[in-house]
C-alpha positions, -999 to 999 in steps of 0.1 A, spaced: -11 848 335 -5 817 356 -32 809 381 -8 809 410 -4 846 407 -39 848 421 -25 834 453 -9 867 463 -4 856 499 1 821 514 10 809 551 28 781 569 20 776 606 45 762 631 70 766 659 108 765 661 133 749 684 169 755 694 198 760 670 220 731 659 253 723 677 286 739 665 308 708 668 331 698 639 331 663 625 343 645 594 329 617 573 349 585 564 328 579 533 299 594 513 277 566 527 286 577 562 278 613 554 243 603 540 236 583 571 245 612 594 223 635 573 194 611 575 197 609 613 194 647 616 166 652 591 129 657 601 113 625 612 81 611 598 59 638 612 35 665 599 48 701 602 31 734 600 46 769 596 39 805 585 59 814 554 68 845 534 74 836 498 91 857 471 87 846 435 112 861 411 99 856 376 117 874 347 131 900 371 97 908 386 92 899 423 59 888 438 57 886 476 33 860 491 23 850 526 10 815 532 1 789 558 14 754 551 11 719 564 34 694 550 45 658 555 68 635 535 67 619 511 39 638 493 14 656 515 9 693 513 -18 718 523 -15 755 516 -38 785 525 -33 821 515 -31 849 540 -41 881 521 -34 916 535 -72 921 536 -102 898 536 -105 860 539 -81 835 522 -84 836 484 -63 805 476 -63 769 488 -42 740 476 -37 704 486 -16 674 475 -25 640 489 -26 605 475 -12 617 442 -42 641 438 -40 679 434 -69 700 446 -71 738 443 -99 761 454 -102 797 443 -131 813 462 -129 845 442 -136 826 410 -159 801 427 -137 774 411 -125 741 424 -98 722 403 -88 686 407 -63 664 389 -32 643 392 -4 658 413 20 659 384 44 688 375 22 700 346 -8 705 369 11 718 400 29 744 381 -4 760 370 -10 771 406 24 769 424 55 785 408 76 753 405 78 725 380 88 692 396 71 661 411 51 667 443 74 644 464 105 663 453 90 697 459 77 688 494 111 673 504 129 705 493 103 726 512 113 706 543 151 709 536 154 672 529 172 657 499 146 640 477 147 603 472 171 593 444 155 584 411 182 559 405 178 527 426 215 523 435 235 554 424 273 552 427 286 577 453 317 598 455 325 622 483 351 648 491 357 677 514 350 711 497 362 739 520 339 738 550 313 714 535 314 678 525 301 671 490 284 639 480 280 632 442 256 606 429 263 590 395 242 568 372 259 552 342 290 574 349 269 605 346 266 628 376 229 632 386 231 653 417 254 668 443 247 674 480 267 697 502 266 687 539 278 708 569 297 684 591 293 707 621 257 697 625 250 671 598 228 696 579 221 698 542 230 733 529 228 728 492 216 704 465 222 706 428 206 683 402 219 676 367 205 665 334 224 651 304 258 667 299 258 678 336 235 707 327 221 720 360 184 714 364 180 733 396 199 743 428 183 745 462 201 763 492 191 759 528 200 781 558 192 790 594 185 754 605 167 749 638 156 718 657 119 711 651 106 680 668 133 654 665 151 668 634 166 699 619 147 721 593 158 752 575 141 785 582 153 799 548 155 782 514 158 791 478 151 771 447 163 783 413 174 769 379 181 780 344 148 792 328 130 784 361 111 807 384 132 815 415 114 807 447 125 820 481 108 809 514 113 823 549 96 802 576 85 812 610 68 792 638 78 758 624 63 731 646 54 694 645 17 685 649 -4 654 651 -23 650 618 -33 620 597 -32 619 559 -69 623 557 -66 659 570 -47 671 539 -72 669 509 -93 700 505 -131 693 509 -153 701 479 -174 731 487 -211 725 485 -227 734 452 -195 735 432 -187 712 402 -150 703 401 -130 714 370 -109 684 359 -73 693 351 -65 661 332 -80 654 298 
């Protein structure tokens, strides 16, 4: 069984703000829509929160509770909150390095923060920067340097499609009433959906809006649902993210 199952309980610490405004606005172009979205997104800050996570894998649901600290582009720290006893799972991503500590096994793992390693402990397979952006309700940076953009109104949302070599690579749905990202869908060759992420219940946290609920799912992919409480910005430098190596433990290397 995957090692992340051992983490039956993780938390995110933080504080919320007020709800977004309910005004209506349109966008003259997809570029304008993306600029408005960027202006309402979380700024370059560290955020903490408490989160309840539900993992839906092959029809079986696993509830978790965690504490999390996160910062773009690729900083993450997670600590489990079990029903009883001390935390039994710790994870950090910083400077392209993954660290995981399982006190119950007296095991400390370290390796590159690549999808193959992260997915052994956290139920998602994607680059760390992409995962952390989605956890914060932000569209990940485009893998293409200069994608062609197309935009159109789709019922109450404005959809921005990104293309590379005439192939659609992703779509963003933006709510013009508050310039909030409500859905993102990424595509592989033949416009096969890689994953879809949905965001809801946005609130103002610091100087930008963040969702209190999000879901990430894809074909053949574990479905991950997160419900945040107490979202808040904090003052923390990058050096506070990496897990310290416990005394007397020899790290287990994840990379060959």
